[in-house]
C-alpha positions, 0 to 999 in steps of 0.5 A, a space after each residue: 829477425 831482420 832489419 829493413 829497409 836496406 839503407 845507409 843507416 841499417 847497413 851502418 848498424 849491422 856493420 857494427 853489431 854483426 859485421 859480415 866480414 867478422 872472423 871468430 877468434 881462436 880460443 887459447 886456454 880456458 876462459 874465466 867467463 863465457 857469456 852467451 847473448 850480447 843484449 844488455 845483460 850480456 854486454 854488461 856482464 862481459 864488459 864488467 868482467 873484462 874490466 876487472 881482469 877476467 878472460 872473457 868470451 862473448 857469443 851472439 847469434 844475431 845482433 849485438 845490443 839485443 832487443 833494447 838497441 835493435 827492436 825495443 827501447 831505442 827505436 821505440 823512444 825515437 818514434 815516441 818523441 816524434 809522436 809527442 811533437 805531433 801532439 804538442 803541435 795539435 794542442 798548440 791552440 791552448 797556449 795561444 799559438 796558431 798552427 793553421 795547417 796542423 800536422 802532416 806526418 812524413 812517416 818515412 822521415 820519422 822512421 829514417 830519423 829513428 834508424 839514423 839515431 839507432 845506428 849512432 847509438 850502436 857504436 856503444 854495443 859494437 863488436 869492435 868496441 868489445 874486442 877493444 876491451 879485450 873480449 873475444 867476440 864470437 858470432 854463431 849459435 852457442 850450445 852446451 857440450 861435453 856434459 856442460 863443461 864447454 860451449 860450442 860455437 861454430 866449429 870451436 869449443 870454449 871451455 870455461 870456469 864460469 858461464 852466464 846465459 844472457 840470451 833474453 826473450 822475444 815476442 810471444 805469439 798467442 795461439 790464435 787461429 790464422 795468426 801465422 798466415 796473417 803477416 802480423 807485426 811484433 816489436 821485432 818487425 814493427 820498426 821496419 815499417 816505412 809507410 804508416 798503416 791507416 788502420 792499426 790493431 794492437 793485440 795486448 794492452 801492456 806497456 809495449 802495446 800501450 806505447 805503440 798504440 798511442 804513438 801510431 794514433 798521434 802519427 795518424 793511424 786509426 788504432 784499436 786496442 784489444 785487451 783480454 782483461 778488463 783494463 790496460 796495464 794490469 801490472 800497474 795501479 788501477 787509478 793509473 790505468 784509468 787515467 791512461 784510458 781517458 788519455 787514449 780515448 782523447 787521442 781517438 784510440 778505440 779500447 776493447 777490453 774483455 775481448 777474446 780474439 777468435 781468429 785472424 785472416 788475411 786477404 790481400 793487404 787487409 787483415 780481419 780480426 774475428 773477436 768476441 767481446 763479452 757476449 757478442 762477436 764482431 769483425 774488424 779489418 786492418 792494414 796492420 796488426 801488432 802483437 804485444 802479448 808478452 815475452 817468451 825466453 830464448 832457450 832454444 838451441 842451447 842444449 840446456 838439458 845436456 848441461 843439466 840446466 833447468 828451465 821452463 816457460 818462464 825461462 832459465 831457473 836460477 836461485 837468488 844469487 842468479 846461479 842455475 842448476 849447473 853450479 858454474 853457470 849463471 844467468 841474467 836478464 830477460 832469460 831468467 827475470 820477471 822484470 824484463 827491463 833494460 835497467 833490470 838486466 844491467 843490475 842483474 848482470 852486476 850480481 852475476 859478476 860479483 857472484 861468479 867471479 868473486 864468491 859474492 853473496 849478492 841477491 837479486 831479491 835485494 834489488 829495488 827495480 822501478 819501471 815506466 811506461 812511456 805513454 802520455 802521461 807516463 806511468 811509473 812505479 816502484 815497490 808494492 802496489 796496494 794490492 800487493 801489500 794486501 796479499 802479503 798482509 802488510 798494513 799500509 798508509 797511502 798518501 796521494 798528491 794530484 798534479 792538478 794541485 801542483 803549480 808547475 803542472 798547472 802552468 804546463 797544462 799537464 795536470 793529468 796524473 798524481 803521485 801516490 806513495 804507500 808507507 808501512 802503517 804508522 811509519 814514513 817508511 816507503 814500500 811502494 809508489 806510483 807516479 802518473 804524469 808527463 815526467 813520471 819516469 824521471 820522478 820515480 828515481 827520487 822515490 827509488 833512491 829514497 827506498 834504496 837508502 832508507 829515506 822516508 817521507 820525513 826526508 822528502 818534506 825536509 828536502 828543498 825542491 826548486 819551485 816551480 817543478 812537478 817533482 815538488 809533488 813529492 815534497 808535498 807528499 812528505 808534508 802530508 805525512 808530517 801533518 798526520 803526526 800533528 795529533 790532538 795531543 801534539 797540538 795541545 802540547 805545541 800550543 802550551 809550549 808557545 804560550 809558555 814562551 810568550 
């Protein structure tokens, strides 16, 4: 896991999140909380606990900021923005704007901008900042010792009242013959590129694979997605996946579903993929291959067995209050949660602070966690899918508002998408929602806020939204629900009341 190229911005980043001249402090006495891992979950846990007066140690073996800053959310969204600008210029003719020379992508500049912005953001996750918060910051591999009573880092032992494992996850590499010898990319190396691959294969059609496939296609790569299942985004609404497939095909992406990769082979600068698709085989050659087939937890090297901390291939085992099988050790973030998002790690960390330091009773199951895939259009979701409700035996009513009937979406030429809300049958209580649209990631928070605070669809109908906005689709969903309350009996009653008042 290294940062390349060795330029001004990567040096600035490294100097902040893993300074070469850093000297680990000398611990004095027992810590109230020792946090292992300085990704989002670890940083929030450490900063929050220290801010409340706890004596805190924070251990990181690589780069503070974790995946989000260094290999995930931050760099990916920087280059996604560039790709959206490229797509907007390509589509300028629809708006009566003539761009005669089209788009020429200076990929090196796109990536340099990303590195510059990432380095600037890194100040928030820097070792020096966390030291200024009164936190003892240690660099090195952490492992439990003394029967789980202490944590060893470098040549020092840190004794603790409570500890939190926040070591996150990394890209999972599938067992494909030849993969190890084929110099494949993962999210941890993709952002090291300085030259645009002319032919890019993306193995995996989940959020990371979809975002990067569309991004690189819009910047000029010829992209092929290999997806093992029969559709993209298998954890999202099927209707959303269908819209995304159409958008991808319009961007020139080849989508091969029901594909089984048989092997990879590397010759010179070219990687060949041997793939079975249904009942036939084909060989495809690429300049680069991105593996985006999920995440695997970082449990290695911690000596969890020595501390009696249970774990499996999904990560560290925790209860609903995020306590591990060691009574004084908690966990938060990707290491223990199926929701592998930065915002989920943030709020799980807040639960650890409450429960570890203050005998709290906060439960992870009480969190309402939205997510968004930042493709164009974006796909955002919160709560239950219709399939989830069916499996749980929850009867639902579903209300759908297509964006092609929302004025602002029409004016923006962004009609590809919808707002879909599921409520408990016969009520306006929201149990889940999917939004597909250019601003889905922003709009889903309104639904999440409503679910968190017990606001139903009647509340949406009664809330004035500025006109024209795409978020007005949510108000229209509320109107749809209100119309269902106008039963034939209700209509007769209202007609009678009106006649009486004449």
